[in-house]
N, C-alpha and C positions, 0 to 999 in steps of 0.2 A: 313976375310970380304967377306960377299956373294954379290951378284948382283952388278956388277960395281966394283969391287974389289979396294980399297982405302978407300980414307976420304971423306965422306958426311958433306957438311954443313945444318944443323938442327937447329930448335928452340925447344929446349927441353920444354916440357910442364910439369904437375903436375909429382911429384914423384909416388904418388899412386892414380888409377882412378878406378872408377866403373861405369859401363854401365849397367842398368837392362836391360833384353832382354824378361822379362815375368813378368806377374803379380803374380807370384808364387813366388816372390823371386830371381829367377836364375838371374845372371849378369856376367859380364866379367869384371876381376880385372886385374888391369895391373900395374907393378912396375914402370914402364918407358913410357911415351907416348911424341912423336916428331913428328914434321911436317917439311917435306922436299919438295922442289921443284921439279917436275919431269923433268924439263931441264937438271939436271943434271947426269939423267941418260942417256941421248938422246935416241935411239930408244929402250932401252932397255938392259939387263932385269931389272925390278924393285926388290926390295927387297919381299919376298914371307914368308908367314906363315912358322914356325918352323925353320928357319934360326937364326943363330946365330950371334949376332952384338956386338961389342966391344964400350962401353961408359964409358968414365970416369975409365978406367982400370977395367971395371966389365963386365963381359959376360952377355947379355939379349938374351932370345929367342923369337924371334917375335910370336904374336899369333894373330893379325890381323894386315893388311893393306886396309886402306880405302881412295879411292879417294874424291877429294872434287869436288862442281861442274865445270865444265869446264876443269877437268883435269890437271890443272897446281898445283896443289900441292898432296901430300899423307901423311895420317897419319899413324904412326906407336905404335901397343900398343903392349909391351914386357914385360916380366917376368924376373925374375933372374932365369938364367939358372940353378943354383945350387938347386934350390927347385923343387920339383917334379920330378928331373931326373930319 
């Protein structure tokens, strides 16, 4: 497990998530979306794009990490690591 090796406390979101990035139909698809508090990472490091994480026995690759206003939470968007490997 990357960044702060160990177990994270997370609030999983939708299984499949899509965020449109442009009017042309381009978007970001995610197989897993989860929210974590930043306090559990202390001074860091936080999870980073392209790292692998293990969730419910399946390996996912982080696509993006977004910070919530105030910096108390982050949202991870990740895809099944066996896809497009």
